[in-house]
C-alpha positions as CSV (number, residue, x, y, z in Angstrom):
1,M,121.0,100.3,114.3
2,A,123.8,98.3,112.9
3,S,127.2,96.8,113.9
4,N,129.8,95.6,111.6
5,T,132.3,92.7,111.7
6,V,135.2,92.7,109.0
7,F,136.8,89.6,107.8
8,R,139.9,89.7,105.5
9,M,141.5,86.6,103.9
10,G,144.2,85.7,101.6
11,V,143.7,83.9,98.4
12,A,142.7,80.0,98.7
13,A,145.6,77.9,99.5
14,G,147.1,76.2,96.6
15,V,146.2,78.8,94.0
16,S,148.8,79.7,91.5
17,L,149.6,83.2,90.7
18,R,149.7,83.3,86.8
19,T,150.4,86.5,85.1
20,G,150.1,87.8,81.8
21,A,150.7,91.1,80.0
22,I,150.9,94.5,81.8
23,E,147.5,96.3,82.0
24,Q,147.6,100.2,82.2
25,V,144.2,101.9,83.1
26,T,143.0,103.6,79.8
27,P,142.1,107.2,79.8
28,R,138.3,106.4,79.9
29,D,138.8,104.3,83.0
30,A,141.1,106.9,84.6
31,E,138.4,109.6,84.1
32,L,136.0,107.6,86.3
33,L,138.9,106.6,88.7
34,W,139.8,110.2,89.5
35,L,136.3,111.3,89.6
36,S,135.5,109.0,92.2
37,R,137.9,111.1,94.4
38,R,135.6,114.0,94.0
39,M,132.2,112.1,94.6
40,P,131.0,108.6,95.3
41,T,130.7,106.6,91.8
42,D,131.2,103.1,93.1
43,Q,128.7,100.4,91.8
44,F,126.4,98.5,94.6
45,L,125.2,95.0,93.1
46,L,122.5,93.9,95.5
47,F,121.7,89.9,95.5
48,G,118.9,88.3,97.5
49,F,119.5,84.9,98.4
50,D,116.7,82.7,100.0
51,G,118.3,81.1,102.9
52,P,121.3,81.5,105.5
53,G,124.2,80.5,103.0
54,P,127.6,79.9,104.6
55,D,128.0,80.8,108.5
56,R,130.2,83.6,109.5
57,T,133.4,81.6,110.0
58,A,132.9,79.8,106.7
59,L,131.8,82.6,104.4
60,P,135.4,84.1,103.9
61,A,136.8,81.0,102.9
62,F,134.1,80.5,100.6
63,V,134.4,83.9,99.0
64,A,138.1,83.3,98.9
65,D,137.7,80.3,96.9
66,R,135.5,81.9,94.5
67,V,137.7,84.7,94.1
68,A,140.6,82.5,93.2
69,G,139.0,82.2,89.8
70,V,138.0,85.9,89.2
71,G,140.9,87.8,88.1
72,D,139.1,91.3,88.4
73,L,138.8,90.6,92.2
74,R,142.5,89.9,92.6
75,L,143.7,93.4,91.4
76,R,144.6,96.6,93.0
77,L,145.7,100.0,91.4
78,A,149.4,100.9,91.4
79,E,150.3,104.6,90.9
80,V,153.0,105.7,88.6
81,P,155.8,107.6,90.4
82,G,154.8,111.5,90.5
83,G,151.5,110.9,88.6
84,L,153.3,111.0,85.3
85,D,151.3,108.4,83.6
86,Y,148.1,106.3,84.0
87,P,148.1,103.8,86.7
88,Y,148.4,100.1,86.5
89,W,146.2,97.3,87.4
90,V,148.3,94.8,89.4
91,P,147.7,91.6,91.4
92,R,146.4,91.9,95.0
93,I,147.9,88.9,96.7
94,A,146.7,89.1,100.4
95,P,144.3,90.0,101.5
96,A,142.4,89.0,98.5
97,V,138.6,89.3,100.0
98,D,137.1,92.0,102.2
99,V,133.9,90.8,103.8
100,L,132.0,93.3,106.0
101,E,129.2,91.7,108.0
102,H,126.3,93.9,109.0
103,E,124.1,93.2,112.2
104,L,120.4,95.1,111.6
105,A,118.2,95.8,114.3
106,P,115.7,94.8,113.6
107,P,116.7,92.6,110.9
108,S,114.0,93.7,108.3
109,W,114.0,94.7,104.6
110,P,113.4,98.4,105.3
111,T,116.1,98.4,107.9
112,L,118.5,96.9,105.3
113,L,117.5,99.3,102.6
114,A,118.1,102.4,105.1
115,M,121.5,100.7,105.7
116,V,122.2,100.6,102.1
117,G,121.4,103.9,101.6
118,G,124.0,105.0,104.1
119,L,126.5,102.7,102.1
120,L,125.9,104.4,98.8
121,A,127.8,107.7,100.0
122,S,130.9,105.2,100.5
123,R,133.6,104.5,98.3
124,V,136.5,102.0,98.4
125,D,140.1,102.8,97.6
126,P,141.2,100.8,94.5
127,R,145.0,101.3,95.4
128,S,144.2,98.8,98.3
129,V,140.7,97.5,98.2
130,P,138.9,98.0,94.8
131,W,135.8,96.0,96.1
132,R,134.1,94.8,99.0
133,L,131.4,92.5,100.0
134,H,128.7,93.6,102.4
135,V,126.7,90.8,104.0
136,F,123.2,91.1,105.9
137,R,122.0,87.9,107.6
138,E,118.5,86.5,108.6
139,V,116.7,89.4,107.1
140,A,112.8,89.2,107.2
141,G,110.6,90.5,104.4
142,V,113.1,90.4,101.6
143,P,111.2,90.3,98.2
144,E,110.8,86.8,96.5
145,C,112.4,85.1,99.4
146,V,110.2,82.5,101.6
147,G,112.0,82.8,105.0
148,P,114.9,84.7,106.4
149,A,117.1,85.8,103.8
150,T,120.8,86.6,103.2
151,V,121.2,89.5,101.3
152,V,125.1,90.6,99.8
153,V,126.0,93.8,98.1
154,L,129.2,93.8,96.1
155,Q,130.6,97.2,96.2
156,I,133.1,97.9,93.5
157,T,135.0,101.0,92.0
158,H,133.6,102.0,88.6
159,A,137.1,102.4,87.3
160,L,137.4,98.3,87.5
161,A,134.2,97.4,85.7
162,D,131.3,99.1,83.9
163,G,127.6,97.7,84.6
164,R,127.9,94.7,82.4
165,R,131.4,93.8,83.5
166,A,130.4,94.0,87.1
167,S,127.6,91.8,86.6
168,A,129.8,89.3,84.9
169,I,132.3,89.6,88.0
170,A,129.2,88.9,90.4
171,R,128.0,85.8,88.3
172,A,131.7,84.5,88.7
173,L,131.6,85.2,92.3
174,F,128.3,83.4,93.1
175,G,128.4,80.8,90.1
176,P,130.4,77.6,89.9
177,P,134.3,77.6,91.0
178,G,136.5,78.7,88.0
179,A,140.1,77.7,87.2
180,A,142.8,80.1,88.5
181,A,142.8,83.6,86.8
182,R,145.5,84.9,84.9
183,L,146.4,88.2,86.3
184,P,148.4,91.4,84.9
185,R,152.0,91.6,85.4
186,A,153.0,94.3,87.8
187,P,155.8,96.4,86.4
188,S,158.6,98.0,88.7
189,R,158.4,101.6,89.9
190,P,161.5,102.2,87.8
191,R,159.6,100.5,84.7
192,M,156.6,102.6,85.3
193,A,158.8,105.6,85.3
194,A,160.7,104.9,82.3
195,R,157.5,104.1,80.4
196,A,156.2,107.4,81.4
197,A,159.2,109.2,80.1
198,V,158.6,107.6,76.9
199,R,154.6,107.6,76.6
200,T,154.0,111.1,77.8
201,P,155.9,113.1,75.2
202,A,154.3,110.9,72.6
203,R,150.9,111.5,74.2
204,Q,151.7,115.3,73.8
205,L,152.2,115.3,70.4
206,A,149.4,113.1,69.4
207,T,147.1,115.2,71.4
208,I,148.3,118.4,69.5
209,A,148.1,116.5,66.2
210,L,144.5,115.3,66.9
211,G,143.4,118.7,68.5
212,V,144.1,120.5,65.2
213,Q,142.0,117.8,63.5
214,A,139.1,118.6,66.1
215,L,139.6,122.2,65.6
216,R,139.2,121.7,61.8
217,A,136.1,119.6,62.2
218,Y,134.6,122.3,64.5
219,R,135.1,125.3,62.0
220,R,133.7,123.1,59.0
221,F,130.8,121.2,60.9
222,G,130.2,123.0,64.0
223,E,128.8,121.7,67.4
224,P,126.4,118.7,67.3
225,A,123.1,119.6,68.1
226,A,122.0,118.3,71.5
227,A,119.2,115.5,71.3
228,V,117.6,116.7,74.5
229,D,117.8,120.2,76.2
230,A,115.6,119.9,79.3
231,P,115.0,123.0,81.8
232,L,116.4,122.2,85.2
233,S,114.2,120.5,88.0
234,P,114.4,120.3,91.7
235,L,116.2,116.9,91.1
236,N,119.0,118.9,89.4
237,R,119.9,121.5,92.3
238,P,122.4,121.0,94.9
239,T,121.1,120.3,98.6
240,S,122.5,120.8,102.0
241,D,121.5,117.2,103.1
242,P,124.3,114.9,102.4
243,A,122.3,111.6,103.1
244,H,121.5,108.8,100.7
245,I,118.4,107.0,100.6
246,A,117.5,103.7,98.7
247,A,114.2,102.0,97.7
248,T,113.4,98.9,95.4
249,I,110.5,97.4,93.5
250,V,110.8,93.7,92.6
251,C,108.3,92.0,90.3
252,P,108.1,89.4,87.8
253,V,109.4,90.4,84.4
254,A,106.4,89.3,82.7
255,A,104.5,92.0,84.4
256,L,106.6,94.6,82.7
257,R,106.7,93.0,79.3
258,V,104.4,95.0,76.8
259,P,104.2,94.0,73.4
260,G,106.9,95.9,71.2
261,C,108.5,97.5,74.1
262,T,111.7,96.6,76.0
263,V,111.5,96.7,80.0
264,T,113.7,99.7,79.9
265,T,111.2,101.6,77.6
266,T,108.4,100.4,79.8
267,V,110.0,101.9,83.0
268,L,111.0,105.2,81.2
269,A,107.3,105.8,80.0
270,A,106.3,105.4,83.8
271,V,108.8,107.7,85.3
272,G,107.8,110.8,83.4
273,P,104.2,111.1,84.6
274,I,105.2,110.3,88.2
275,L,107.7,113.1,88.2
276,Q,105.1,115.4,86.9
277,E,102.8,114.4,89.8
278,C,105.8,115.4,92.2
279,W,106.2,118.7,90.4
280,P,103.4,119.8,88.5
281,A,104.8,123.3,87.5
282,H,107.8,121.7,85.6
283,S,107.2,121.6,81.7
284,Q,109.4,119.0,80.4
285,W,111.0,115.8,81.8
286,A,114.1,114.0,80.4
287,A,116.3,111.0,81.5
288,E,119.9,110.4,81.0
289,V,119.8,106.8,80.0
290,T,123.1,104.6,79.9
291,V,123.7,102.6,76.7
292,A,126.5,100.4,75.5
293,A,129.2,102.1,73.3
294,R,132.3,100.2,72.4
295,V,135.4,102.3,73.5
296,P,138.4,101.5,71.2
297,G,141.2,99.6,73.1
298,P,141.1,97.7,76.1
299,A,138.6,100.0,78.4
300,R,136.9,98.4,81.1
301,N,133.9,101.0,80.8
302,N,132.2,100.7,77.6
303,F,129.1,103.0,77.9
304,R,127.9,106.5,77.2
305,N,124.7,108.5,78.4
306,V,122.2,109.7,76.0
307,G,119.3,112.1,76.7
308,I,115.7,110.9,76.2
309,D,112.7,113.1,76.3
310,L,110.0,111.2,78.7
311,R,107.4,112.7,76.6
312,I,104.8,113.8,79.3
313,D,102.9,115.9,76.7
314,E,101.8,112.3,75.2
315,L,98.8,111.3,77.4
316,D,98.4,107.9,75.9
317,A,100.7,105.6,77.6
318,G,101.0,103.1,74.6
319,R,102.0,106.1,72.2
320,R,104.4,107.4,74.8
321,R,106.2,104.0,75.0
322,Q,106.4,104.0,71.2
323,A,107.9,107.6,71.0
324,I,110.5,107.0,73.9
325,G,111.3,103.4,72.2
326,S,111.9,105.2,69.0
327,A,114.2,107.9,70.5
328,L,116.1,105.3,72.4
329,R,116.9,103.2,69.5
330,A,118.2,106.2,67.6
331,A,120.2,107.5,70.5
332,A,121.7,104.1,70.8
333,Q,123.5,104.5,67.6
334,P,127.2,105.5,67.6
335,P,127.7,109.4,67.3
336,E,128.4,110.3,63.7
337,H,129.1,113.9,63.9
338,P,132.7,114.6,62.8
339,L,133.5,116.8,65.8
340,R,132.3,114.2,68.2
341,R,134.7,111.5,66.7
342,A,137.5,113.9,66.6
343,Q,137.0,114.8,70.3
344,Q,137.0,111.2,71.4
345,R,140.1,110.4,69.5
346,V,141.8,113.4,71.3
347,R,140.5,112.1,75.0
348,R,142.1,108.7,73.9
349,V,145.6,110.1,74.0
350,L,145.5,112.7,76.5
351,P,148.6,112.5,78.9
352,A,147.7,111.5,82.5
353,P,148.6,114.7,84.1
354,V,146.3,116.7,81.5
355,L,143.3,114.5,82.1
356,R,144.0,114.4,85.8
357,R,144.0,118.2,86.1
358,E,140.8,118.3,84.0
359,V,138.9,116.0,86.1
360,A,139.9,118.1,89.1
361,A,138.5,121.1,87.7
362,Y,135.4,119.7,86.6
363,P,132.8,122.2,88.1
364,L,130.6,119.5,89.8
365,D,128.6,122.2,91.9
366,Q,127.9,124.3,89.0
367,V,124.2,124.1,88.2
368,P,124.0,124.2,84.2
369,P,121.2,126.1,82.6
370,T,119.7,123.1,81.1
371,V,120.3,119.5,81.2
372,T,120.3,116.4,79.0
373,G,118.5,114.4,81.6
374,N,116.8,115.4,84.9
375,T,117.3,111.8,86.4
376,V,119.2,108.8,85.4
377,V,117.9,105.4,84.2
378,S,120.4,102.5,83.7
379,S,119.6,99.1,82.8
380,V,121.6,95.6,83.0
381,H,120.4,92.1,82.6
382,R,122.5,90.0,84.9
383,G,121.8,86.6,83.2
384,P,119.6,83.4,84.6
385,A,118.9,83.1,88.3
386,D,121.3,80.2,88.7
387,L,123.6,82.0,91.3
388,R,124.0,80.5,94.8
389,L,125.5,81.6,98.2
390,G,126.5,78.0,99.4
391,A,123.1,76.3,99.5
392,A,121.1,79.3,99.3
393,P,119.6,80.1,95.8
394,V,119.5,83.6,94.3
395,R,116.0,85.2,94.0
396,F,116.9,88.5,92.3
397,T,119.3,91.3,92.1
398,A,119.3,95.3,92.3
399,G,121.4,98.1,92.0
400,F,121.5,101.8,92.7
401,P,123.2,104.3,90.0
402,A,125.4,106.9,91.6
403,L,124.1,110.6,92.3
404,S,126.0,113.6,91.5
405,P,125.7,117.1,93.0
406,V,123.2,118.0,90.3
407,M,121.4,114.6,89.8
408,G,119.3,113.8,92.9
409,L,117.5,110.7,91.7
410,T,118.6,107.8,89.7
411,H,116.9,104.6,88.5
412,G,118.6,101.1,88.0
413,I,116.7,98.5,86.1
414,Y,118.2,94.9,86.7
415,G,116.9,91.6,85.5
416,L,117.9,88.1,86.8
417,G,116.0,85.0,85.4
418,D,112.4,85.7,85.8
419,T,112.5,88.8,88.1
420,V,113.1,92.5,87.5
421,A,114.2,94.9,90.1
422,V,114.2,98.8,89.8
423,G,116.7,100.3,92.5
424,L,115.9,103.9,93.2
425,H,118.6,106.2,94.7
426,A,118.0,109.6,96.0
427,R,119.3,112.5,98.1
428,A,117.3,112.7,101.3
429,G,114.8,115.5,101.4
430,L,114.3,115.7,97.6
431,V,111.3,113.2,97.1
432,D,109.4,111.0,99.3
433,L,111.0,108.0,98.0
434,E,108.7,105.5,99.4
435,W,105.7,107.1,97.8
436,Y,107.5,107.3,94.6
437,A,108.4,103.8,94.7
438,D,104.6,102.7,95.5
439,R,103.6,104.9,92.7
440,L,106.1,103.4,90.1
441,R,105.2,100.1,91.2
442,A,101.4,100.5,90.6
443,T,102.2,102.2,87.3
444,L,104.4,99.4,86.2
445,L,102.0,96.6,87.0
446,G,99.3,98.3,85.4
447,A,101.3,98.8,82.3
448,R,99.8,96.0,80.3
């Protein structure tokens, strides 16, 4: 059981509103924006603070003071008249913070995770509130915390930030106060329309020219071979139960460090055999892994997903980790296939109405014959454990990558200081997530 109290507050008094250049949403970010209107894609960054932090009346002012120095948290989305061009990020003057206090009954870690599972199906509206702070107080049994803890969850639209940028935003929010942020300038609606009238025809011509180049690349080089082509698993089939569930594994990072392996590789090597335990008849397991990828231009989302075979055929854990690590390093390299590069150039110049229609037509419920990953594994290190909520120090951080209609289980790996947390997000009824978390925890802690 839970009840909610919402606090909204403007920017801290005396903060100047400094503006810089106009910032238009890039095609890469717009794709995530419009996809979020069809399925939940928001990011949820969880932080466990050991202690009470500011009380209910003081917390909104505390957050507003921090937000004053975090430009990304003072923005909202402004649509172009008629949807003729990509939207703009403009200053969100008031209210500048959105804090939602949750009452848990009982105020325990399992109750909180159940509540977070429900939140994972929600989404913010970036046209008014592109982020929200969820607060849970006096929570008992929080990992790494000595007494009753305060847990906060930063919910943020993916169009505003990828995993690394969202982590930097959270560090600015819970770190020392910063100087007043410079915000993008807000163009008037007539100027938006005028820019669209010039930019859209230019984008159409560029799309045609680059499309011809892509066609030539296809005729000459063909389609790039898929790195992984895994058979569908029960995790990749839509279910009738819309509920989301969450679990976490929190442990010292030293426990997951295996010589010659990254923590991400260690987790990947552990996941495959456990999935095989759940579904013994399945012949191959693969993961869709998020890797950094610099997108040309000012895109806020700089990542791509690669398929990694989890090598359940390799029974020796050490050799499995080595094979997965080698595959991950190779897949993380920028794509070199000429057709892939040509297609990326086309997508960077697509007119907004074309991309919007394309996203609206994505066959999200259509089950493909094969997949590049049966599950998702995303990994972000969020820096040293020097964050605070008032006087309460941070102990760990977690997160829960989004699901899709054909992706029913995801894993998020998040480091902070000397701890690492694996956040699990699943669709209810697909897997016993408590059992799965216990099994994965035991496997990870025994990896060395």
